[in-house]
C-alpha positions in Angstrom: 82.5 218.0 96.6 86.1 218.7 97.8 85.0 219.2 101.3 83.0 216.0 101.4 86.0 214.1 100.0 88.3 215.6 102.6 85.9 214.7 105.4 85.8 211.1 104.0 89.6 211.0 104.0 89.7 212.2 107.6 87.2 209.6 108.7 89.1 206.8 107.0 92.3 208.1 108.6 90.7 208.0 112.0 89.7 204.4 111.5 93.2 203.5 110.3 94.7 205.1 113.4 92.3 203.3 115.6 93.2 199.9 114.2 96.9 200.6 114.4 96.6 201.7 118.0 94.6 198.5 118.8 97.4 196.5 117.4 100.2 198.4 119.1 98.4 198.1 122.4 98.7 194.4 122.2 102.4 193.5 121.7 101.6 189.8 121.8 99.8 190.2 118.5 102.9 191.7 116.9 105.1 189.0 118.4 103.0 186.2 117.1 102.6 187.8 113.7 106.3 188.5 113.2 108.2 185.9 115.3 105.7 183.0 114.8 106.3 182.3 111.1 110.0 183.1 111.5 110.3 180.6 114.3 108.5 177.9 112.3 110.9 178.5 109.3 113.9 178.7 111.7 113.0 175.3 113.3 112.4 173.8 109.8 115.8 174.9 108.6 117.5 173.9 111.8 115.8 170.5 112.2 115.5 169.3 108.6 118.4 167.0 107.9 117.5 166.0 104.3 118.8 162.5 105.1 116.5 159.6 104.1 117.4 156.4 105.8 118.3 153.5 103.5 115.9 150.6 103.2 116.3 147.9 105.8 117.0 144.9 103.6 117.0 141.1 104.0 118.6 138.9 101.4 117.5 135.3 100.9 120.0 132.9 99.3 119.6 129.2 98.3 120.3 126.8 101.2 123.0 124.9 99.3 124.8 127.7 97.4 128.2 129.4 97.6 126.7 132.8 98.2 128.1 134.6 101.2 126.0 134.8 104.3 127.6 137.8 106.0 125.6 141.0 105.5 128.8 142.9 105.3 129.6 141.2 102.0 126.6 142.9 100.5 127.3 146.4 101.8 128.4 147.8 98.4 125.5 146.4 96.4 123.6 149.8 96.6 125.5 152.0 99.0 123.3 154.6 100.7 120.1 152.9 99.4 120.2 149.5 101.1 121.0 148.6 104.7 121.4 144.8 104.6 120.6 143.6 108.1 120.3 139.8 107.5 121.1 137.1 105.0 119.0 133.9 105.4 117.6 131.0 103.6 113.9 131.0 104.6 112.0 133.0 102.0 108.6 132.5 103.6 109.7 133.9 107.0 111.4 136.8 105.3 108.3 137.6 103.3 106.2 137.6 106.5 108.7 140.0 108.1 108.3 142.3 105.1 104.5 142.3 105.4 104.7 142.9 109.1 106.9 146.0 108.5 110.0 144.6 110.2 112.0 145.1 107.0 111.6 147.4 104.1 113.1 145.4 101.2 113.4 141.7 100.4 115.9 140.4 97.9 115.6 136.7 96.9 118.4 135.1 94.9 117.4 132.5 92.3 117.8 128.8 93.0 119.3 127.9 89.6 121.6 130.9 88.9 124.5 128.8 87.7 122.4 126.6 85.4 120.6 129.6 83.8 123.9 131.4 83.1 125.4 128.3 81.6 122.4 127.9 79.4 122.9 131.5 78.2 119.9 132.9 79.9 119.5 135.8 82.3 118.9 135.0 86.0 116.0 136.6 87.7 116.3 138.1 91.2 113.1 138.8 93.1 112.9 142.1 94.8 109.9 143.0 96.9 108.9 145.9 99.1 105.9 147.0 101.2 105.3 150.8 100.6 102.1 152.8 100.4 104.0 156.1 99.9 104.4 156.7 96.2 107.7 158.5 96.8 109.1 155.5 98.7 107.8 153.2 96.0 109.8 155.1 93.4 112.9 155.1 95.7 112.5 151.3 96.1 112.5 151.0 92.3 115.6 153.1 92.1 117.3 151.1 94.7 116.5 147.9 92.8 117.9 149.4 89.6 121.2 150.2 91.4 121.2 146.8 93.0 120.9 145.0 89.6 123.4 147.3 88.0 125.9 146.5 90.8 125.4 142.8 90.4 125.7 142.9 86.6 128.9 144.9 86.9 130.3 142.4 89.4 129.4 139.4 87.2 130.9 141.1 84.1 134.1 141.9 86.0 134.4 138.3 87.0 133.6 137.1 83.5 136.2 139.4 82.0 138.8 138.2 84.5 138.1 134.6 83.5 138.0 135.2 79.8 134.2 135.3 79.5 134.0 132.0 81.4 131.6 133.6 83.9 133.3 132.6 87.1 134.4 129.2 86.2 134.8 128.1 89.8 131.1 128.7 90.3 129.7 127.4 87.0 132.0 124.6 86.2 133.5 124.4 82.7 133.8 127.5 80.6 130.7 128.6 78.8 130.8 129.6 75.2 128.3 131.2 72.8 126.6 133.3 75.3 124.2 135.9 73.8 125.6 139.5 73.9 122.6 140.8 75.8 123.2 138.2 78.6 126.8 139.1 78.7 125.8 142.8 79.1 123.0 142.1 81.6 123.5 138.7 83.3 120.8 139.4 85.8 117.4 141.1 85.8 115.0 141.9 88.6 111.4 140.8 89.1 109.9 143.5 91.3 106.8 143.5 93.5 105.2 145.9 95.9 103.4 143.7 98.4 101.4 146.6 100.0 97.6 145.9 100.0 96.9 149.1 98.1 98.5 150.8 95.1 100.8 153.7 96.1 98.8 156.4 94.4 99.1 160.1 95.3 95.4 160.4 96.1 95.3 157.3 98.2 98.4 158.3 100.2 97.7 162.0 100.7 93.9 161.7 101.1 94.1 160.4 104.8 96.8 163.1 105.5 94.6 165.9 104.2 91.7 164.4 106.2 93.7 164.4 109.4 94.9 168.0 108.8 91.3 169.1 108.2 90.1 167.5 111.5 92.8 169.2 113.5 92.5 172.6 111.9 88.7 172.6 112.1 88.8 171.7 115.8 91.5 174.3 116.7 89.8 177.1 114.7 86.3 176.4 116.2 87.6 176.6 119.7 90.3 179.2 119.5 87.9 182.1 119.7 85.4 180.7 122.2 86.9 181.8 125.5 88.4 185.0 124.0 85.0 186.3 123.1 83.6 185.5 126.5 86.5 187.2 128.3 86.2 190.3 126.2 82.4 190.4 126.5 82.5 190.2 130.3 80.9 186.7 130.5 83.7 185.6 132.9 82.2 187.8 135.6 78.9 185.8 135.3 80.8 182.5 135.3 82.5 183.5 138.6 79.2 184.0 140.4 77.1 181.4 138.6 76.6 178.0 140.1 78.8 176.3 137.5 82.3 174.8 138.0 85.3 175.3 135.6 85.2 171.6 134.8 81.5 171.8 133.8 82.2 174.8 131.6 85.1 173.2 129.9 83.4 169.9 129.3 80.4 171.7 127.8 82.8 173.5 125.5 84.5 170.2 124.5 81.2 168.5 123.8 79.7 171.3 121.8 82.7 171.8 119.5 83.3 168.0 119.3 79.8 167.5 117.9 80.4 170.2 115.3 83.8 168.9 114.4 82.7 165.3 114.1 79.7 166.2 112.0 82.0 167.9 109.5 84.5 165.1 109.7 81.8 162.5 108.9 80.9 164.4 105.7 84.5 164.8 104.7 85.3 161.2 105.4 82.4 160.0 103.4 83.5 162.1 100.4 87.0 160.9 100.8 86.0 157.2 100.6 82.9 157.5 98.4 83.9 160.1 95.9 87.7 160.1 95.7 87.8 156.4 96.1 90.4 156.2 98.9 90.2 152.7 100.3 89.3 151.9 103.9 90.7 148.5 104.5 90.5 148.6 108.3 87.5 148.5 110.6 85.1 151.4 110.7 85.1 151.2 114.5 88.9 151.8 114.8 88.6 154.5 112.1 86.0 156.3 114.2 88.2 155.9 117.3 91.1 157.5 115.6 89.0 160.4 114.5 87.6 160.8 118.1 91.1 160.8 119.6 92.4 163.3 117.0 89.4 165.6 117.6 89.8 165.4 121.4 93.5 166.3 121.3 92.9 169.1 118.7 90.1 170.6 120.7 92.6 170.9 123.6 95.0 172.9 121.5 92.2 175.3 120.4 90.8 175.8 123.9 94.3 176.4 125.3 94.9 179.0 122.6 91.6 180.7 123.5 92.6 180.9 127.2 96.1 182.4 126.6 95.3 184.7 123.7 94.6 188.3 124.7 92.5 189.1 121.6 90.6 187.5 118.8 93.3 188.6 116.4 96.0 186.8 118.4 93.9 183.7 118.7 93.5 183.5 114.9 97.2 184.0 114.4 98.1 181.3 116.9 95.7 179.0 115.2 97.4 179.7 111.8 100.8 179.0 113.4 99.6 175.6 114.6 98.4 174.9 111.0 101.7 176.1 109.5 103.8 174.0 111.9 101.5 171.0 111.1 102.1 171.3 107.4 105.9 171.5 107.9 106.5 169.0 110.6 103.7 166.5 110.8 104.7 164.3 107.9 102.2 165.9 105.6 104.8 167.0 103.1 108.0 165.5 104.3 108.4 162.3 106.4 109.0 163.0 110.1 112.1 160.8 109.9 113.7 163.3 107.6 114.1 165.7 110.5 116.7 165.6 113.3 115.8 163.5 116.3 115.1 166.5 118.6 112.8 168.0 115.9 110.9 164.7 115.7 109.9 165.1 119.4 108.4 168.5 118.4 106.5 166.9 115.5 105.1 164.2 117.8 103.7 166.9 120.1 101.2 167.7 117.2 98.1 165.6 117.2 98.0 165.6 113.4 101.3 163.8 113.2 99.8 160.7 114.8 96.5 161.2 113.0 98.2 161.1 109.6 100.3 158.0 110.3 97.5 156.0 111.9 94.8 156.9 109.4 97.2 156.1 106.5 98.0 152.7 108.0 94.4 151.8 108.8 92.9 152.9 105.5 95.7 151.7 103.2 97.0 148.7 105.1 94.0 147.6 107.1 95.8 147.6 110.4 97.5 150.2 112.6 101.2 149.2 112.9 102.2 152.1 115.2 99.6 151.5 117.9 101.6 153.5 120.4 100.5 156.6 118.5 97.0 156.1 119.7 98.2 156.2 123.3 100.1 159.4 122.5 97.0 161.0 121.0 95.1 160.2 124.2 97.9 161.5 126.3 98.1 164.8 124.4 94.3 165.3 124.8 94.4 164.6 128.6 97.4 166.8 129.2 95.8 169.7 127.2 92.5 169.2 129.0 94.2 169.4 132.5 96.3 172.5 131.5 93.2 174.2 130.0 91.2 173.4 133.2 93.9 175.0 135.4 94.1 178.0 133.2 90.4 178.4 133.1 90.1 178.4 136.9 92.8 181.1 137.1 91.0 183.2 134.4 87.7 183.0 136.3 89.3 183.8 139.6 91.0 186.9 138.2 88.0 188.1 136.1 87.3 191.7 136.8 
């Protein structure tokens, strides 16, 4: 019994030593295992600024009023929350700019502010925004609260200076018998989010998860393909076979694209049909975005399979791509929260463009950042050409 146990321990120790020697023979595996996650965390800490830009704001005032028209006069309404770029009188044009995404927040001053205050009633300021992100929706509400508080404090200060006459030069004769709640809160806000869909967590993060699944699936499927053929000696056959590198690579692309798109179709149907995430845009453009994202992601996977020296390293590199995508693609934190140089790194990831375009198409019905579609196509083409050159070199040097 003791002898059998000792022999079993010896055999297990031999297998342990074998696995350790295999790992130590391939320093690239250790480097990707140790330095890879550290590098992602280092870049995150170095590139994350924590700064969230204030809302680009336009203020609409009545055409025949004494309100100031210089944006600088409104700079202290909600410091750090609002960036007042323009003060105009055309509410309809400003509303259209809000819906087109040219501005983030719209503040419309009431027409009859003086008459309402003289009558002892609160004045209502309309504040609108266009956000599908639930976090930004809450930030817009917070900015509105700060805005109204600032206005109320300013009016109360003027009223106190004028002996509760509420800015006599603006309202005319002094006003008496004003209700205490109006004195405490002269203005209130009427808020509206003009986005075509409700900023719910499921609606907003559903397309992001879908894009991340598409990329990770494509990268994972292809990352091991060339590694296995190199280790099994198939490259020797490819070198003498009547097949070109381009034909081999295109065949790989088509095969794994079919698998990836089949899974994506099922996940997309569940996303819309079961979870109820809206799809306001055209199905044709939706399919086009999925195709571009799959094409670019397959390029990453095939390139990994051509540079990795083992299956273990290919898996590790695939996981590093996933880790970087979670941190930098806008999946958790907006890309704009990172330093400018880090944003360029984020835009090199296909999923960054996939998340933004799918969210816009599904939740707004239109892709506002159409340039991202071109970037996706460009990433896919560049990775295809690099993979083709690498494959030719691998086949030429196959032993």
